[in-house]
N, C-alpha and C positions, 0 to 999 in steps of 0.2 A: 472665909466669906460666910455671911449670915444668910439664912433662908430668904429673908425679905429681899436682900440685894440680888440673890440668884433669881428669884421670881421676877423681879423688876427687869433684870437683864434678859430673861426669856421673853417677857412681854415686849420689851424694846426690840429684841431680835426679830420677833414675829412682825412687828410693824415695819422694821427696816427691811425685812425680806419682801414684804408686800410693796413697799416703796421702791426697792431695788428692782422688782419685776416691772414696775411702771417706767422707771428710768431706762433700764436696759432691755426694752422690748425687743424680742426676737433672739436675745442672747442668753436668756435665763434657762432654768431647769424645770419649768412648770411651777405650779402653785406650791406644792409640798417641797420641792427642791429649793425654790426661792426662800421659803421660810427657814429651811435648814441653813442655807447660805447666810441668811440674815442673822440667825442665832449665832452661828460660828463667827460671823463678821462682828457681832456685838462683843463677843469674848475677845476677838482679835483687837478690836478698837480699845477695849478695856485694858489690854496688856500693852499695846504699842503706844497709844497717845500719851499716857502718863510717863512712859519711858522717854518719849521725845520732848516732854515738857509742856504738852498741851493739857490744859485743865479740862477734864470731862465734866466737871460740875457745871451748874448753871441751869439745871432743870431737866424736865422730861423731854422737851423738844430738842434740846442740845444733845441729849443722849441718843435720840433717834437719828439725828443727823450724823453723829459720829459713828453709830452702828451701821448706817447706810454707807458711809465712806469705807468702813471696814469691810462691808460686803462687796463693794466694788473692787477694793484691793484684793480680796479673796478671789473674786471672779477673774481678775487679771492674772493672779498666780496660777489658778486652775487652767486658764488659757495657755499659759507658758508651758505647763506640764503636759497638756494635751498635744501641743505642737512637737514636743521633744520625742 
């Protein structure tokens, strides 16, 4: 992975974390926690979506949407672990 793609993924993750905080109001982890969940969600989406056959390409907005979906999936998994 090149530095530019890592940097872009971090920026996308930060935006996705902020968007995630707006979508899941009341269920997040605060501003910093949501940003971290967004970054991890971006990496998660970068791994899962290509394996499932979804093309992550298509521009910056598509990447933010995919990273937000990854963050929501991550929150769902964290919720399952907390309940256990």
